[in-house]
PyMOL CGO cylinders between C-alpha atoms (Angstrom):
from pymol import cmd
from pymol.cgo import CYLINDER

trace = [
    CYLINDER, 0.00, 0.00, 0.00, 1.20, 3.51, -0.80, 0.3, 1, 1, 1, 1, 1, 1,
    CYLINDER, 1.20, 3.51, -0.80, 2.09, 5.80, 2.07, 0.3, 1, 1, 1, 1, 1, 1,
    CYLINDER, 2.09, 5.80, 2.07, 0.78, 8.83, 0.18, 0.3, 1, 1, 1, 1, 1, 1,
    CYLINDER, 0.78, 8.83, 0.18, -1.90, 9.38, -2.41, 0.3, 1, 1, 1, 1, 1, 1,
    CYLINDER, -1.90, 9.38, -2.41, -2.46, 12.42, -4.57, 0.3, 1, 1, 1, 1, 1, 1,
    CYLINDER, -2.46, 12.42, -4.57, -5.35, 14.61, -3.42, 0.3, 1, 1, 1, 1, 1, 1,
    CYLINDER, -5.35, 14.61, -3.42, -6.92, 17.00, -5.90, 0.3, 1, 1, 1, 1, 1, 1,
    CYLINDER, -6.92, 17.00, -5.90, -9.28, 19.85, -5.14, 0.3, 1, 1, 1, 1, 1, 1,
    CYLINDER, -9.28, 19.85, -5.14, -10.80, 22.09, -7.78, 0.3, 1, 1, 1, 1, 1, 1,
    CYLINDER, -10.80, 22.09, -7.78, -13.49, 24.70, -7.99, 0.3, 1, 1, 1, 1, 1, 1,
    CYLINDER, -13.49, 24.70, -7.99, -15.53, 26.22, -10.77, 0.3, 1, 1, 1, 1, 1, 1,
    CYLINDER, -15.53, 26.22, -10.77, -17.84, 29.25, -10.81, 0.3, 1, 1, 1, 1, 1, 1,
    CYLINDER, -17.84, 29.25, -10.81, -21.18, 28.34, -12.37, 0.3, 1, 1, 1, 1, 1, 1,
    CYLINDER, -21.18, 28.34, -12.37, -22.63, 30.86, -14.79, 0.3, 1, 1, 1, 1, 1, 1,
    CYLINDER, -22.63, 30.86, -14.79, -26.15, 30.10, -13.55, 0.3, 1, 1, 1, 1, 1, 1,
    CYLINDER, -26.15, 30.10, -13.55, -27.78, 28.48, -10.51, 0.3, 1, 1, 1, 1, 1, 1,
    CYLINDER, -27.78, 28.48, -10.51, -27.29, 24.71, -10.67, 0.3, 1, 1, 1, 1, 1, 1,
    CYLINDER, -27.29, 24.71, -10.67, -31.02, 24.10, -11.07, 0.3, 1, 1, 1, 1, 1, 1,
    CYLINDER, -31.02, 24.10, -11.07, -31.23, 26.48, -14.05, 0.3, 1, 1, 1, 1, 1, 1,
    CYLINDER, -31.23, 26.48, -14.05, -32.08, 24.77, -17.35, 0.3, 1, 1, 1, 1, 1, 1,
    CYLINDER, -32.08, 24.77, -17.35, -28.85, 26.20, -18.85, 0.3, 1, 1, 1, 1, 1, 1,
    CYLINDER, -28.85, 26.20, -18.85, -26.86, 23.98, -16.43, 0.3, 1, 1, 1, 1, 1, 1,
    CYLINDER, -26.86, 23.98, -16.43, -28.70, 20.82, -17.52, 0.3, 1, 1, 1, 1, 1, 1,
    CYLINDER, -28.70, 20.82, -17.52, -25.93, 19.69, -19.87, 0.3, 1, 1, 1, 1, 1, 1,
    CYLINDER, -25.93, 19.69, -19.87, -23.54, 19.60, -16.94, 0.3, 1, 1, 1, 1, 1, 1,
    CYLINDER, -23.54, 19.60, -16.94, -25.85, 18.43, -14.17, 0.3, 1, 1, 1, 1, 1, 1,
    CYLINDER, -25.85, 18.43, -14.17, -27.35, 15.61, -16.26, 0.3, 1, 1, 1, 1, 1, 1,
    CYLINDER, -27.35, 15.61, -16.26, -23.88, 14.06, -16.77, 0.3, 1, 1, 1, 1, 1, 1,
    CYLINDER, -23.88, 14.06, -16.77, -22.69, 14.12, -13.15, 0.3, 1, 1, 1, 1, 1, 1,
    CYLINDER, -22.69, 14.12, -13.15, -23.63, 10.55, -12.27, 0.3, 1, 1, 1, 1, 1, 1,
    CYLINDER, -23.63, 10.55, -12.27, -22.04, 9.25, -15.47, 0.3, 1, 1, 1, 1, 1, 1,
    CYLINDER, -22.04, 9.25, -15.47, -18.81, 11.19, -14.98, 0.3, 1, 1, 1, 1, 1, 1,
    CYLINDER, -18.81, 11.19, -14.98, -18.58, 10.30, -11.29, 0.3, 1, 1, 1, 1, 1, 1,
    CYLINDER, -18.58, 10.30, -11.29, -19.05, 6.60, -12.09, 0.3, 1, 1, 1, 1, 1, 1,
    CYLINDER, -19.05, 6.60, -12.09, -16.37, 6.90, -14.78, 0.3, 1, 1, 1, 1, 1, 1,
    CYLINDER, -16.37, 6.90, -14.78, -13.97, 8.37, -12.21, 0.3, 1, 1, 1, 1, 1, 1,
    CYLINDER, -13.97, 8.37, -12.21, -14.71, 5.67, -9.67, 0.3, 1, 1, 1, 1, 1, 1,
    CYLINDER, -14.71, 5.67, -9.67, -14.00, 2.97, -12.27, 0.3, 1, 1, 1, 1, 1, 1,
    CYLINDER, -14.00, 2.97, -12.27, -10.81, 4.63, -13.53, 0.3, 1, 1, 1, 1, 1, 1,
    CYLINDER, -10.81, 4.63, -13.53, -7.43, 3.05, -12.82, 0.3, 1, 1, 1, 1, 1, 1,
    CYLINDER, -7.43, 3.05, -12.82, -5.80, 4.81, -9.88, 0.3, 1, 1, 1, 1, 1, 1,
    CYLINDER, -5.80, 4.81, -9.88, -9.00, 6.21, -8.38, 0.3, 1, 1, 1, 1, 1, 1,
    CYLINDER, -9.00, 6.21, -8.38, -9.12, 6.01, -4.56, 0.3, 1, 1, 1, 1, 1, 1,
    CYLINDER, -9.12, 6.01, -4.56, -11.89, 8.29, -3.20, 0.3, 1, 1, 1, 1, 1, 1,
    CYLINDER, -11.89, 8.29, -3.20, -14.03, 11.33, -4.00, 0.3, 1, 1, 1, 1, 1, 1,
    CYLINDER, -14.03, 11.33, -4.00, -15.93, 13.90, -1.98, 0.3, 1, 1, 1, 1, 1, 1,
    CYLINDER, -15.93, 13.90, -1.98, -19.69, 13.40, -2.13, 0.3, 1, 1, 1, 1, 1, 1,
    CYLINDER, -19.69, 13.40, -2.13, -22.78, 14.05, -0.11, 0.3, 1, 1, 1, 1, 1, 1,
    CYLINDER, -22.78, 14.05, -0.11, -25.80, 11.80, 0.31, 0.3, 1, 1, 1, 1, 1, 1,
    CYLINDER, -25.80, 11.80, 0.31, -26.85, 12.94, -3.17, 0.3, 1, 1, 1, 1, 1, 1,
    CYLINDER, -26.85, 12.94, -3.17, -23.90, 11.04, -4.65, 0.3, 1, 1, 1, 1, 1, 1,
    CYLINDER, -23.90, 11.04, -4.65, -22.04, 14.11, -5.84, 0.3, 1, 1, 1, 1, 1, 1,
    CYLINDER, -22.04, 14.11, -5.84, -20.49, 17.23, -4.33, 0.3, 1, 1, 1, 1, 1, 1,
    CYLINDER, -20.49, 17.23, -4.33, -22.57, 19.97, -5.95, 0.3, 1, 1, 1, 1, 1, 1,
    CYLINDER, -22.57, 19.97, -5.95, -24.59, 20.47, -2.79, 0.3, 1, 1, 1, 1, 1, 1,
    CYLINDER, -24.59, 20.47, -2.79, -21.52, 20.75, -0.54, 0.3, 1, 1, 1, 1, 1, 1,
    CYLINDER, -21.52, 20.75, -0.54, -21.08, 24.46, 0.10, 0.3, 1, 1, 1, 1, 1, 1,
    CYLINDER, -21.08, 24.46, 0.10, -17.57, 25.44, 1.20, 0.3, 1, 1, 1, 1, 1, 1,
    CYLINDER, -17.57, 25.44, 1.20, -17.87, 29.03, -0.02, 0.3, 1, 1, 1, 1, 1, 1,
    CYLINDER, -17.87, 29.03, -0.02, -20.40, 31.80, 0.58, 0.3, 1, 1, 1, 1, 1, 1,
    CYLINDER, -20.40, 31.80, 0.58, -21.16, 31.95, -3.14, 0.3, 1, 1, 1, 1, 1, 1,
    CYLINDER, -21.16, 31.95, -3.14, -23.65, 29.17, -4.02, 0.3, 1, 1, 1, 1, 1, 1,
    CYLINDER, -23.65, 29.17, -4.02, -22.36, 29.15, -7.61, 0.3, 1, 1, 1, 1, 1, 1,
    CYLINDER, -22.36, 29.15, -7.61, -18.96, 27.79, -6.53, 0.3, 1, 1, 1, 1, 1, 1,
    CYLINDER, -18.96, 27.79, -6.53, -18.90, 24.10, -7.39, 0.3, 1, 1, 1, 1, 1, 1,
    CYLINDER, -18.90, 24.10, -7.39, -16.33, 21.99, -5.55, 0.3, 1, 1, 1, 1, 1, 1,
    CYLINDER, -16.33, 21.99, -5.55, -14.75, 18.75, -6.74, 0.3, 1, 1, 1, 1, 1, 1,
    CYLINDER, -14.75, 18.75, -6.74, -12.30, 16.76, -4.67, 0.3, 1, 1, 1, 1, 1, 1,
    CYLINDER, -12.30, 16.76, -4.67, -10.82, 13.32, -5.17, 0.3, 1, 1, 1, 1, 1, 1,
    CYLINDER, -10.82, 13.32, -5.17, -7.85, 11.15, -4.30, 0.3, 1, 1, 1, 1, 1, 1,
    CYLINDER, -7.85, 11.15, -4.30, -5.74, 9.20, -6.80, 0.3, 1, 1, 1, 1, 1, 1,
    CYLINDER, -5.74, 9.20, -6.80, -2.78, 6.86, -6.64, 0.3, 1, 1, 1, 1, 1, 1,
    CYLINDER, -2.78, 6.86, -6.64, -0.63, 9.39, -8.48, 0.3, 1, 1, 1, 1, 1, 1,
    CYLINDER, -0.63, 9.39, -8.48, -0.67, 12.32, -10.90, 0.3, 1, 1, 1, 1, 1, 1,
    CYLINDER, -0.67, 12.32, -10.90, -0.42, 10.12, -13.99, 0.3, 1, 1, 1, 1, 1, 1,
    CYLINDER, -0.42, 10.12, -13.99, -3.66, 8.27, -13.22, 0.3, 1, 1, 1, 1, 1, 1,
    CYLINDER, -3.66, 8.27, -13.22, -5.45, 11.56, -12.52, 0.3, 1, 1, 1, 1, 1, 1,
    CYLINDER, -5.45, 11.56, -12.52, -4.10, 12.99, -15.78, 0.3, 1, 1, 1, 1, 1, 1,
    CYLINDER, -4.10, 12.99, -15.78, -5.24, 9.93, -17.75, 0.3, 1, 1, 1, 1, 1, 1,
    CYLINDER, -5.24, 9.93, -17.75, -8.76, 10.17, -16.34, 0.3, 1, 1, 1, 1, 1, 1,
    CYLINDER, -8.76, 10.17, -16.34, -8.99, 13.93, -16.88, 0.3, 1, 1, 1, 1, 1, 1,
    CYLINDER, -8.99, 13.93, -16.88, -7.64, 14.12, -20.42, 0.3, 1, 1, 1, 1, 1, 1,
    CYLINDER, -7.64, 14.12, -20.42, -7.92, 10.63, -21.93, 0.3, 1, 1, 1, 1, 1, 1,
    CYLINDER, -7.92, 10.63, -21.93, -11.31, 9.32, -20.85, 0.3, 1, 1, 1, 1, 1, 1,
    CYLINDER, -11.31, 9.32, -20.85, -14.88, 10.36, -21.65, 0.3, 1, 1, 1, 1, 1, 1,
    CYLINDER, -14.88, 10.36, -21.65, -14.45, 12.99, -18.92, 0.3, 1, 1, 1, 1, 1, 1,
    CYLINDER, -14.45, 12.99, -18.92, -12.72, 15.12, -21.54, 0.3, 1, 1, 1, 1, 1, 1,
    CYLINDER, -12.72, 15.12, -21.54, -16.03, 15.55, -23.42, 0.3, 1, 1, 1, 1, 1, 1,
    CYLINDER, -16.03, 15.55, -23.42, -17.59, 17.35, -20.46, 0.3, 1, 1, 1, 1, 1, 1,
    CYLINDER, -17.59, 17.35, -20.46, -14.33, 19.14, -19.65, 0.3, 1, 1, 1, 1, 1, 1,
    CYLINDER, -14.33, 19.14, -19.65, -14.13, 20.50, -23.21, 0.3, 1, 1, 1, 1, 1, 1,
    CYLINDER, -14.13, 20.50, -23.21, -17.61, 22.03, -22.87, 0.3, 1, 1, 1, 1, 1, 1,
    CYLINDER, -17.61, 22.03, -22.87, -17.00, 23.56, -19.42, 0.3, 1, 1, 1, 1, 1, 1,
    CYLINDER, -17.00, 23.56, -19.42, -17.28, 27.17, -20.57, 0.3, 1, 1, 1, 1, 1, 1,
    CYLINDER, -17.28, 27.17, -20.57, -20.93, 26.63, -21.48, 0.3, 1, 1, 1, 1, 1, 1,
    CYLINDER, -20.93, 26.63, -21.48, -21.56, 26.31, -17.74, 0.3, 1, 1, 1, 1, 1, 1,
    CYLINDER, -21.56, 26.31, -17.74, -18.63, 27.87, -15.88, 0.3, 1, 1, 1, 1, 1, 1,
    CYLINDER, -18.63, 27.87, -15.88, -16.79, 31.19, -15.85, 0.3, 1, 1, 1, 1, 1, 1,
    CYLINDER, -16.79, 31.19, -15.85, -13.40, 31.58, -17.49, 0.3, 1, 1, 1, 1, 1, 1,
    CYLINDER, -13.40, 31.58, -17.49, -10.89, 32.72, -14.89, 0.3, 1, 1, 1, 1, 1, 1,
    CYLINDER, -10.89, 32.72, -14.89, -7.58, 32.28, -16.68, 0.3, 1, 1, 1, 1, 1, 1,
    CYLINDER, -7.58, 32.28, -16.68, -5.47, 34.13, -14.12, 0.3, 1, 1, 1, 1, 1, 1,
    CYLINDER, -5.47, 34.13, -14.12, -6.79, 32.29, -11.08, 0.3, 1, 1, 1, 1, 1, 1,
    CYLINDER, -6.79, 32.29, -11.08, -5.73, 28.81, -10.00, 0.3, 1, 1, 1, 1, 1, 1,
    CYLINDER, -5.73, 28.81, -10.00, -8.72, 26.51, -9.82, 0.3, 1, 1, 1, 1, 1, 1,
    CYLINDER, -8.72, 26.51, -9.82, -6.95, 23.19, -9.12, 0.3, 1, 1, 1, 1, 1, 1,
    CYLINDER, -6.95, 23.19, -9.12, -4.63, 22.26, -6.27, 0.3, 1, 1, 1, 1, 1, 1,
    CYLINDER, -4.63, 22.26, -6.27, -2.84, 18.95, -5.82, 0.3, 1, 1, 1, 1, 1, 1,
    CYLINDER, -2.84, 18.95, -5.82, -0.93, 17.67, -2.79, 0.3, 1, 1, 1, 1, 1, 1,
    CYLINDER, -0.93, 17.67, -2.79, 0.38, 14.42, -1.36, 0.3, 1, 1, 1, 1, 1, 1,
    CYLINDER, 0.38, 14.42, -1.36, -1.94, 13.19, 1.37, 0.3, 1, 1, 1, 1, 1, 1,
    CYLINDER, -1.94, 13.19, 1.37, -1.34, 10.32, 3.84, 0.3, 1, 1, 1, 1, 1, 1,
    CYLINDER, -1.34, 10.32, 3.84, -2.91, 7.19, 2.35, 0.3, 1, 1, 1, 1, 1, 1,
    CYLINDER, -2.91, 7.19, 2.35, -4.55, 6.21, 5.63, 0.3, 1, 1, 1, 1, 1, 1,
    CYLINDER, -4.55, 6.21, 5.63, -6.48, 9.49, 5.94, 0.3, 1, 1, 1, 1, 1, 1,
    CYLINDER, -6.48, 9.49, 5.94, -9.27, 11.21, 4.04, 0.3, 1, 1, 1, 1, 1, 1,
    CYLINDER, -9.27, 11.21, 4.04, -8.70, 14.87, 3.14, 0.3, 1, 1, 1, 1, 1, 1,
    CYLINDER, -8.70, 14.87, 3.14, -11.34, 17.41, 4.09, 0.3, 1, 1, 1, 1, 1, 1,
    CYLINDER, -11.34, 17.41, 4.09, -12.96, 20.07, 1.96, 0.3, 1, 1, 1, 1, 1, 1,
    CYLINDER, -12.96, 20.07, 1.96, -11.52, 22.70, 4.28, 0.3, 1, 1, 1, 1, 1, 1,
    CYLINDER, -11.52, 22.70, 4.28, -8.02, 21.33, 3.67, 0.3, 1, 1, 1, 1, 1, 1,
    CYLINDER, -8.02, 21.33, 3.67, -8.60, 21.54, -0.07, 0.3, 1, 1, 1, 1, 1, 1,
    CYLINDER, -8.60, 21.54, -0.07, -9.79, 25.10, 0.29, 0.3, 1, 1, 1, 1, 1, 1,
    CYLINDER, -9.79, 25.10, 0.29, -6.60, 26.02, 2.21, 0.3, 1, 1, 1, 1, 1, 1,
    CYLINDER, -6.60, 26.02, 2.21, -4.34, 24.32, -0.33, 0.3, 1, 1, 1, 1, 1, 1,
    CYLINDER, -4.34, 24.32, -0.33, -6.00, 26.12, -3.24, 0.3, 1, 1, 1, 1, 1, 1,
    CYLINDER, -6.00, 26.12, -3.24, -5.80, 29.49, -1.47, 0.3, 1, 1, 1, 1, 1, 1,
    CYLINDER, -5.80, 29.49, -1.47, -2.11, 28.87, -0.77, 0.3, 1, 1, 1, 1, 1, 1,
    CYLINDER, -2.11, 28.87, -0.77, -1.46, 27.96, -4.40, 0.3, 1, 1, 1, 1, 1, 1,
    CYLINDER, -1.46, 27.96, -4.40, -3.30, 31.07, -5.59, 0.3, 1, 1, 1, 1, 1, 1,
    CYLINDER, -3.30, 31.07, -5.59, -1.19, 33.28, -3.32, 0.3, 1, 1, 1, 1, 1, 1,
    CYLINDER, -1.19, 33.28, -3.32, 2.24, 31.63, -3.49, 0.3, 1, 1, 1, 1, 1, 1,
    CYLINDER, 2.24, 31.63, -3.49, 2.33, 29.49, -6.62, 0.3, 1, 1, 1, 1, 1, 1,
    CYLINDER, 2.33, 29.49, -6.62, 3.29, 25.82, -6.85, 0.3, 1, 1, 1, 1, 1, 1,
    CYLINDER, 3.29, 25.82, -6.85, 5.25, 24.23, -4.03, 0.3, 1, 1, 1, 1, 1, 1,
    CYLINDER, 5.25, 24.23, -4.03, 5.34, 20.87, -2.29, 0.3, 1, 1, 1, 1, 1, 1,
    CYLINDER, 5.34, 20.87, -2.29, 2.37, 22.13, -0.21, 0.3, 1, 1, 1, 1, 1, 1,
    CYLINDER, 2.37, 22.13, -0.21, 0.10, 22.71, -3.23, 0.3, 1, 1, 1, 1, 1, 1,
    CYLINDER, 0.10, 22.71, -3.23, 0.92, 22.19, -6.87, 0.3, 1, 1, 1, 1, 1, 1,
    CYLINDER, 0.92, 22.19, -6.87, -0.57, 21.59, -10.32, 0.3, 1, 1, 1, 1, 1, 1,
    CYLINDER, -0.57, 21.59, -10.32, -0.48, 18.93, -13.01, 0.3, 1, 1, 1, 1, 1, 1,
    CYLINDER, -0.48, 18.93, -13.01, 1.89, 21.15, -15.00, 0.3, 1, 1, 1, 1, 1, 1,
    CYLINDER, 1.89, 21.15, -15.00, 4.20, 21.78, -12.03, 0.3, 1, 1, 1, 1, 1, 1,
    CYLINDER, 4.20, 21.78, -12.03, 4.32, 18.56, -10.05, 0.3, 1, 1, 1, 1, 1, 1,
    CYLINDER, 4.32, 18.56, -10.05, 6.22, 17.73, -6.89, 0.3, 1, 1, 1, 1, 1, 1,
    CYLINDER, 6.22, 17.73, -6.89, 7.50, 14.30, -5.88, 0.3, 1, 1, 1, 1, 1, 1,
    CYLINDER, 7.50, 14.30, -5.88, 5.77, 12.12, -3.34, 0.3, 1, 1, 1, 1, 1, 1,
    CYLINDER, 5.77, 12.12, -3.34, 7.31, 12.66, 0.12, 0.3, 1, 1, 1, 1, 1, 1,
    CYLINDER, 7.31, 12.66, 0.12, 9.97, 10.18, 1.15, 0.3, 1, 1, 1, 1, 1, 1,
    CYLINDER, 9.97, 10.18, 1.15, 8.81, 7.80, 3.85, 0.3, 1, 1, 1, 1, 1, 1,
]
cmd.load_cgo(trace, "trace")
C-alpha cells in the first residue's frame, strides 16, 4: 500500500444556478462522470454528499462555486482520467456552464497520507495557498508537479 496518495481539489464558478435549465448539460452528466472516475485506474476516493455528488456541498459563501475533490494513486492516473477518458467531453464544454478565470488557479494537488481522508476545508486552504504563493510541495498543479514525500 502507498504511504501517500495524490489529493486533488478544484473549484468552478457556475454561470447560472445549478437548477437552471442552462446547467442541464452539466448536471445531467454528473452521475455518469462520477461513475467513470470511480472505475478509472488509480481512483481512490471522491468527496460526495448523500446525493452522490459534491454539488450540494457548500464550502464558499457563493452558491455558484462548485467543488470537486478526489484522491488518486498518483498524478499520472489523474491525468489519464482527466484528459484521456470520456471525462474530456464534459471538460471540453465547461465554458458553457462555468466562468473563465484564466489568471486564477482553480486546481490544487498535494500528497496526502494514504490512511487518511482529506477534508474540503483542507482543499480550500491548499487552493488558497497555491493562488497566493504558486506551486510548491504544499500545493501544486499537473503542469508543475512535486514528488511524493519520502517515507
